[in-house]
C-alpha positions as CSV (number, residue, x, y, z in Angstrom):
1,M,-19.9,8.9,-40.6
2,R,-21.5,8.5,-37.2
3,P,-21.1,5.0,-35.5
4,A,-24.2,2.8,-35.5
5,L,-25.8,2.4,-32.2
6,V,-28.3,-0.6,-31.6
7,G,-31.3,-0.8,-29.1
8,V,-31.9,-4.2,-28.2
9,L,-35.6,-3.8,-28.8
10,T,-35.0,-2.2,-32.3
11,P,-32.2,-4.5,-33.9
12,Y,-30.2,-2.5,-36.5
13,D,-30.4,-3.5,-40.0
14,A,-27.0,-3.7,-41.3
15,T,-28.2,-2.8,-44.9
16,S,-29.4,0.6,-43.5
17,P,-26.9,3.6,-43.0
18,P,-25.2,4.2,-39.7
19,E,-27.3,7.3,-39.2
20,A,-30.5,5.4,-39.4
21,G,-29.3,3.2,-36.6
22,F,-28.5,6.0,-34.6
23,R,-31.7,7.7,-35.0
24,R,-33.5,4.6,-34.2
25,V,-31.6,4.3,-30.8
26,R,-32.4,8.0,-30.0
27,E,-36.0,6.9,-30.6
28,Y,-35.7,3.7,-28.5
29,A,-34.2,5.7,-25.7
30,R,-36.8,8.3,-25.9
31,R,-39.8,5.9,-25.6
32,V,-38.5,3.0,-23.4
33,T,-39.1,3.4,-19.5
34,L,-37.2,1.1,-17.2
35,N,-39.2,0.1,-14.3
36,V,-36.7,-0.8,-11.7
37,R,-36.7,-2.0,-8.0
38,T,-34.1,-2.9,-5.8
39,S,-34.7,-4.7,-2.3
40,R,-32.4,-6.0,0.2
41,L,-31.6,-9.7,0.2
42,E,-30.8,-12.1,3.1
43,L,-27.9,-14.2,1.7
44,A,-26.1,-16.8,3.6
45,E,-22.2,-16.0,3.9
46,A,-21.5,-19.2,2.0
47,T,-23.7,-18.4,-0.9
48,R,-21.6,-17.7,-3.9
49,L,-23.0,-15.2,-6.4
50,L,-22.0,-17.1,-9.4
51,D,-23.9,-20.2,-8.4
52,L,-27.3,-18.2,-8.6
53,V,-26.5,-17.4,-12.4
54,P,-28.3,-19.2,-15.1
55,A,-26.9,-19.2,-18.7
56,D,-29.1,-16.4,-19.8
57,R,-26.8,-13.6,-21.0
58,P,-24.9,-13.7,-17.7
59,V,-22.7,-10.6,-16.8
60,T,-20.3,-10.9,-13.8
61,W,-18.0,-8.5,-11.8
62,L,-16.6,-10.3,-8.7
63,R,-13.7,-9.9,-6.3
64,R,-13.4,-12.0,-2.9
65,G,-17.0,-13.1,-3.1
66,D,-18.4,-9.6,-3.5
67,G,-19.7,-7.6,-6.5
68,L,-22.5,-8.0,-9.0
69,V,-23.9,-10.8,-11.1
70,G,-26.8,-10.5,-13.6
71,W,-28.7,-12.0,-16.4
72,G,-31.2,-11.4,-19.0
73,V,-31.4,-8.3,-21.1
74,A,-33.6,-5.3,-20.4
75,A,-31.9,-2.8,-22.5
76,E,-28.8,-2.7,-24.7
77,V,-26.7,-0.3,-26.7
78,R,-23.7,-1.1,-29.2
79,T,-21.4,1.4,-30.4
80,R,-18.4,1.7,-32.7
81,G,-15.7,4.2,-33.5
82,A,-14.0,7.1,-31.8
83,T,-17.2,8.2,-30.2
84,R,-18.1,4.7,-28.8
85,F,-17.6,5.9,-25.0
86,A,-19.6,9.2,-25.5
87,D,-22.6,7.6,-27.5
88,A,-22.8,4.9,-24.6
89,D,-22.5,7.4,-21.9
90,K,-25.2,9.5,-23.6
91,W,-27.7,6.6,-24.1
92,W,-27.1,5.6,-20.4
93,R,-28.0,9.1,-19.3
94,E,-31.1,9.1,-21.6
95,T,-32.3,5.9,-20.6
96,T,-31.9,6.3,-16.7
97,A,-33.4,9.8,-16.9
98,R,-36.8,8.2,-17.9
99,A,-36.5,5.2,-15.4
100,V,-38.8,4.8,-12.7
101,V,-36.7,3.5,-9.7
102,N,-37.7,2.2,-6.3
103,D,-34.2,1.6,-4.6
104,E,-34.4,0.4,-0.9
105,V,-30.6,-0.1,-0.5
106,G,-29.1,3.1,-1.9
107,E,-25.5,1.7,-2.3
108,P,-23.3,2.1,-5.4
109,G,-24.4,-0.8,-7.9
110,T,-28.1,-0.6,-6.9
111,G,-30.9,0.5,-8.9
112,P,-30.3,0.3,-12.7
113,V,-26.8,-0.8,-13.6
114,A,-25.2,-1.2,-16.9
115,F,-22.2,-3.5,-17.7
116,G,-20.1,-2.6,-20.6
117,T,-17.0,-4.0,-22.5
118,F,-15.1,-1.6,-24.9
119,T,-12.7,-2.2,-27.8
120,F,-9.1,-1.1,-27.3
121,A,-8.9,0.9,-30.7
122,D,-11.4,3.1,-32.5
123,E,-11.8,0.6,-35.4
124,P,-12.7,-2.1,-36.1
125,G,-14.8,-3.8,-33.6
126,E,-18.2,-3.1,-31.6
127,S,-18.3,-2.1,-28.0
128,V,-21.6,-2.8,-25.8
129,L,-23.4,-1.3,-22.8
130,V,-26.2,-3.9,-21.4
131,V,-28.6,-3.6,-18.6
132,P,-29.5,-7.1,-17.2
133,R,-33.1,-7.9,-16.3
134,I,-31.9,-9.3,-13.0
135,V,-28.9,-8.3,-10.8
136,V,-27.7,-9.7,-7.5
137,G,-25.2,-7.6,-5.5
138,R,-23.2,-8.1,-2.3
139,R,-20.9,-5.6,-0.5
140,G,-19.7,-7.1,2.8
141,D,-22.7,-7.6,5.1
142,V,-25.3,-6.0,2.7
143,A,-26.9,-7.9,-0.3
144,W,-29.5,-6.8,-2.8
145,L,-31.8,-7.9,-5.9
146,T,-32.4,-5.5,-8.6
147,V,-35.4,-6.5,-11.0
148,V,-36.1,-4.5,-14.3
149,G,-39.5,-4.8,-15.6
150,D,-43.0,-5.6,-14.1
151,G,-42.6,-9.4,-13.6
152,P,-42.5,-11.0,-10.1
153,D,-39.1,-11.3,-8.3
154,P,-37.1,-14.5,-9.2
155,T,-36.7,-17.4,-6.9
156,L,-33.0,-17.2,-6.2
157,D,-32.2,-21.0,-6.0
158,P,-28.8,-22.4,-7.3
159,A,-28.8,-22.5,-11.0
160,D,-27.9,-25.6,-13.1
161,A,-24.2,-26.2,-12.9
162,P,-22.3,-25.5,-16.0
163,A,-20.7,-28.4,-17.9
164,A,-17.0,-28.5,-18.3
165,P,-15.5,-27.8,-21.7
166,V,-14.9,-30.8,-23.9
167,G,-11.8,-31.6,-25.9
168,V,-10.3,-28.2,-25.7
169,S,-7.0,-27.8,-28.0
170,F,-4.8,-24.8,-28.2
171,A,-3.1,-23.3,-31.2
172,D,-1.1,-20.1,-32.0
173,G,-3.1,-16.9,-33.0
174,A,-2.1,-14.5,-35.4
175,L,1.5,-14.8,-34.8
176,N,3.7,-17.9,-33.6
177,G,6.4,-17.5,-30.8
178,E,9.1,-16.8,-33.5
179,Q,7.1,-14.1,-35.4
180,W,6.0,-12.4,-32.2
181,M,9.6,-12.3,-30.9
182,S,10.8,-10.7,-34.2
183,V,8.1,-8.0,-33.7
184,V,9.4,-7.4,-30.0
185,A,13.0,-7.1,-31.5
186,D,11.6,-4.6,-34.0
187,A,10.0,-2.6,-31.3
188,V,13.3,-2.4,-29.2
189,A,15.3,-1.1,-32.0
190,R,12.7,1.5,-32.6
191,I,12.8,2.4,-28.9
192,S,16.7,2.4,-29.0
193,R,16.4,5.0,-31.9
194,A,14.3,7.1,-29.4
195,D,11.1,6.9,-31.3
196,L,9.4,6.2,-28.2
197,E,9.9,5.1,-24.7
198,K,7.7,2.2,-24.3
199,V,5.1,0.2,-26.2
200,V,2.9,-2.7,-25.1
201,L,2.6,-5.5,-27.6
202,A,0.1,-8.3,-27.3
203,R,-0.3,-11.8,-29.0
204,D,-3.3,-14.2,-28.9
205,L,-3.9,-18.0,-28.6
206,I,-6.9,-19.7,-29.9
207,A,-8.6,-22.5,-27.8
208,T,-11.2,-24.7,-29.6
209,A,-13.6,-27.2,-28.0
210,E,-15.8,-29.9,-29.4
211,E,-18.7,-28.3,-28.0
212,P,-20.0,-24.9,-27.2
213,I,-18.6,-23.5,-24.0
214,D,-20.5,-22.3,-21.0
215,V,-18.9,-19.2,-19.9
216,R,-19.9,-19.9,-16.4
217,W,-17.3,-22.8,-16.2
218,P,-14.1,-20.7,-16.7
219,L,-15.7,-17.9,-14.5
220,R,-16.0,-20.1,-11.7
221,R,-12.5,-21.5,-11.9
222,L,-11.2,-17.9,-12.2
223,T,-13.0,-16.8,-8.9
224,E,-11.6,-19.6,-7.2
225,T,-8.1,-19.4,-8.2
226,Y,-7.6,-15.5,-8.5
227,P,-9.8,-14.1,-5.8
228,M,-7.6,-11.0,-5.6
229,C,-8.6,-10.2,-8.9
230,W,-11.9,-8.7,-10.6
231,T,-13.5,-11.6,-12.6
232,F,-15.7,-10.3,-15.3
233,H,-17.9,-11.4,-18.0
234,V,-19.8,-9.1,-20.5
235,D,-21.1,-10.1,-24.0
236,G,-18.5,-12.9,-24.4
237,M,-15.6,-11.1,-23.0
238,F,-14.3,-12.7,-19.9
239,G,-11.3,-12.8,-17.7
240,A,-9.8,-12.0,-14.2
241,T,-8.2,-8.6,-14.3
242,P,-5.8,-7.4,-11.6
243,E,-5.7,-3.8,-12.9
244,M,-8.5,-1.5,-12.0
245,L,-8.5,1.4,-14.6
246,V,-10.9,3.7,-12.4
247,R,-13.2,3.4,-9.6
248,R,-15.7,6.2,-9.0
249,E,-17.5,6.2,-5.5
250,R,-19.2,9.1,-4.0
251,G,-16.6,11.6,-5.2
252,L,-13.7,9.6,-4.4
253,V,-11.7,8.2,-7.6
254,T,-9.1,5.5,-7.6
255,S,-7.2,3.7,-10.0
256,R,-4.6,0.7,-9.8
257,V,-1.6,0.7,-12.1
258,L,0.2,-2.4,-12.9
259,A,3.5,-2.5,-15.1
260,G,6.5,-4.4,-14.4
261,T,6.0,-8.3,-14.1
262,I,7.9,-11.4,-13.1
263,R,6.7,-14.9,-13.1
264,R,6.4,-17.0,-10.0
265,T,8.1,-20.3,-9.4
266,G,6.0,-21.8,-6.8
267,D,8.7,-21.9,-4.3
268,D,7.9,-19.3,-1.6
269,G,11.4,-18.5,-0.6
270,R,12.5,-18.1,-4.3
271,D,9.5,-16.1,-5.0
272,L,10.3,-13.6,-2.3
273,A,13.8,-13.3,-3.7
274,L,12.2,-12.6,-7.1
275,A,9.8,-10.1,-5.6
276,A,12.9,-8.1,-4.2
277,T,14.6,-8.5,-7.6
278,L,11.4,-6.9,-9.4
279,A,11.1,-4.0,-6.9
280,R,14.8,-3.0,-7.8
281,S,14.6,-3.7,-11.4
282,S,15.5,-0.6,-13.3
283,K,13.7,-1.8,-16.5
284,D,10.6,-2.6,-14.7
285,L,10.7,0.6,-12.4
286,E,11.0,2.5,-15.6
287,E,8.0,0.8,-17.3
288,H,5.9,1.1,-14.1
289,E,6.8,4.9,-13.9
290,Y,5.5,5.6,-17.6
291,A,2.2,4.0,-16.5
292,V,1.7,5.8,-13.4
293,R,2.5,9.1,-15.1
294,S,0.0,8.5,-17.7
295,V,-2.8,7.8,-15.2
296,A,-2.1,10.7,-13.0
297,D,-1.8,13.1,-15.8
298,A,-5.2,11.9,-17.1
299,L,-6.9,12.1,-13.9
300,E,-5.7,15.5,-12.6
301,P,-8.0,17.8,-14.8
302,H,-10.8,16.1,-12.9
303,C,-9.4,16.0,-9.4
304,S,-9.2,18.8,-6.8
305,S,-6.6,16.7,-4.9
306,M,-4.5,13.6,-5.7
307,N,-2.3,11.1,-4.0
308,V,0.4,9.4,-6.2
309,P,2.5,7.1,-4.0
310,E,6.4,7.7,-4.7
311,A,7.2,4.0,-4.9
312,P,5.2,0.8,-6.1
313,F,4.4,-2.2,-4.1
314,V,4.6,-5.9,-5.3
315,L,1.3,-7.5,-6.1
316,H,1.5,-11.3,-5.6
317,L,-0.8,-13.3,-7.8
318,P,-0.8,-17.0,-8.2
319,N,1.1,-17.0,-11.4
320,V,2.9,-13.9,-11.6
321,M,4.1,-10.7,-9.6
322,H,3.5,-7.2,-10.7
323,L,4.7,-3.7,-9.5
324,A,1.5,-1.8,-8.5
325,T,0.6,1.6,-7.6
326,D,-2.8,2.9,-6.2
327,V,-3.5,6.4,-7.4
328,A,-6.3,8.3,-5.7
329,G,-8.1,11.7,-6.0
330,V,-11.1,13.7,-5.0
331,V,-13.3,14.4,-8.2
332,H,-14.4,18.0,-8.5
333,D,-16.6,17.4,-11.2
334,A,-18.6,14.2,-10.1
335,A,-21.9,15.8,-11.1
336,T,-21.2,15.9,-14.5
337,V,-18.2,13.3,-15.2
338,S,-19.3,9.8,-14.9
339,S,-16.9,6.8,-14.3
340,L,-17.2,5.8,-17.9
341,Q,-16.0,9.2,-18.8
342,L,-13.2,9.0,-16.6
343,A,-12.3,5.5,-18.3
344,E,-12.4,7.1,-21.5
345,A,-10.0,9.8,-20.2
346,L,-7.6,7.1,-18.9
347,H,-7.7,4.8,-22.0
348,P,-5.3,3.7,-23.2
349,S,-2.8,4.3,-20.4
350,A,0.9,3.6,-20.8
351,A,0.3,0.2,-18.9
352,V,-1.6,-1.1,-22.2
353,G,-0.6,1.2,-24.9
354,G,3.0,2.9,-24.3
355,T,4.6,6.1,-24.0
356,P,4.2,8.6,-25.9
357,T,0.6,7.1,-26.1
358,P,-0.1,8.3,-29.6
359,V,3.2,7.1,-31.0
360,A,2.8,3.7,-29.2
361,T,-0.6,3.0,-30.4
362,A,0.2,3.9,-33.8
363,M,3.1,1.4,-33.7
364,I,0.8,-1.3,-32.1
365,A,-1.6,-1.0,-35.2
366,E,1.6,-1.1,-37.5
367,I,3.5,-4.0,-36.4
368,E,1.5,-6.0,-33.7
369,G,0.0,-8.0,-36.5
370,M,-3.7,-8.7,-34.9
371,D,-6.9,-6.9,-34.0
372,R,-7.0,-6.6,-30.2
373,D,-10.8,-6.4,-30.3
374,R,-11.8,-5.7,-26.6
375,Y,-8.6,-6.9,-25.0
376,A,-7.0,-4.2,-22.9
377,G,-10.2,-2.1,-23.3
378,P,-12.3,-0.8,-20.3
379,V,-14.7,-3.4,-18.9
380,G,-16.8,-3.0,-16.0
381,W,-20.1,-1.4,-14.8
382,M,-21.9,2.0,-14.0
383,D,-24.9,2.9,-12.0
384,T,-27.3,5.8,-12.5
385,T,-25.1,8.3,-10.4
386,G,-22.2,7.6,-12.5
387,D,-20.4,5.6,-10.0
388,G,-18.9,2.6,-11.1
389,E,-15.7,0.2,-11.6
390,W,-14.0,0.0,-14.7
391,G,-11.0,-2.7,-15.1
392,I,-8.7,-3.2,-18.0
393,A,-9.7,-6.5,-19.7
394,L,-6.4,-8.2,-19.1
395,R,-5.9,-12.0,-18.5
396,S,-8.8,-12.1,-20.7
397,A,-10.5,-13.8,-23.6
398,R,-13.4,-13.6,-26.1
399,L,-15.7,-16.4,-26.2
400,S,-17.7,-17.3,-29.3
401,G,-19.5,-20.5,-29.3
402,S,-16.8,-23.3,-29.2
403,T,-13.9,-20.9,-29.8
404,V,-12.0,-18.9,-27.3
405,R,-9.4,-16.3,-28.2
406,L,-7.1,-15.5,-25.3
407,F,-4.9,-12.6,-25.1
408,A,-1.6,-11.6,-23.3
409,G,0.6,-8.6,-23.5
410,C,3.8,-7.2,-22.4
411,G,5.6,-3.9,-21.9
412,I,8.6,-3.4,-24.1
413,V,11.3,-1.0,-23.3
414,A,14.9,-0.3,-24.4
415,D,16.5,-3.3,-22.6
416,S,13.6,-5.7,-23.1
417,D,14.6,-9.3,-24.1
418,P,12.4,-10.9,-26.7
419,E,12.7,-14.6,-25.3
420,A,11.9,-13.2,-21.6
421,E,8.9,-11.3,-23.1
422,L,7.6,-14.4,-24.6
423,A,7.8,-16.2,-21.4
424,E,5.9,-13.4,-19.8
425,A,3.2,-13.5,-22.2
426,Q,3.0,-17.4,-21.9
427,A,2.7,-16.9,-18.1
428,K,-0.2,-14.3,-18.6
429,F,-2.1,-17.0,-20.7
430,V,-2.2,-19.3,-17.6
431,P,-5.1,-18.0,-15.9
432,V,-7.7,-18.4,-18.7
433,R,-6.0,-21.3,-20.2
434,D,-6.3,-23.2,-16.9
435,A,-9.9,-22.0,-16.5
436,L,-10.7,-23.8,-19.7
437,T,-9.5,-27.2,-18.5
438,T,-11.3,-29.8,-16.7
439,G,-8.2,-30.8,-14.2
């Protein structure tokens, strides 16, 4: 059975068979023409892009003050199943092929842009690709405004400030700490039997507020506290990820791999010593090597040349430190392979699944005890050329009204200690957990 796709102007009737929904979206893509214009903007250096965003289906992709924000919906598609990436990519190609575009800027991210968030597993869950009605972008000294539709350009005044979450409380999700440590111990036993080399296990935490939460509040907190990460929001999925799954820009492809983590203490001298320990840790170096190998192997068929550093560096974040490697290559099939297709080829990497990946993902489904939804799936954006940036939805959560489901995961190898892994997961909850508080 083919997955159901949903065009925003032709809502899918859940009582109809999936094939009917797919046909409606094909018809929608054929008849809708997007009229798009991109013009240069003069933005003050101090202007924060998030301050311009109203509470009208906001989307964000920000790092160090640069990136893209948008709001409103000009077009949208929702996909399911094993073909969710291919169906979304096909819809985007068909939709943009019929677009009428006036782009005065010509940078990656100008013209029509689609923002996406995809599920980790084939089933269950729904993935989405959405085209905002308004997009504001900035890259260094260049800023731009993209409008989809025939209406006048918006007045880019600061939007009303979001209200702080009220009365937020936290509770365990699918498993409590003791139960999750038992799952980790089970995984370690299987790894010791040589069933596999590594598996990434995640757990969730449920935050509940007294009133619906405005996602712009935690987004602002995350951009301020974690400027080195990519702060994102698409269709309720938000967070600040340190991991770039893939960036494709004018023929160059890059991927930032993170695997191997140690919690920071807040004491600079102590943290420097911990960073040195992390860089020498055989357990963490082994975990990191698996992740880098999986990324390089997935990119190699699409690249004419590649650069894979021999040793990782230590990435310092406010709450944790990671072993990190930046893999780069020159794409030889850029005319036919989009950044979303590259993201599909890379997903799931060993950094979020394990090694060997098919065995690890099967174990995740068997013992993890929860639905990951869009956690650890690709999230990001793509333009009409296929250029784009897709991160991994880590340090992330799914917002629905007054409820937020937070996620955190850890790479488990043969000498992993369940208590240490639980502490690492707790540290990875910190970015979103703190962003939901009012302190």
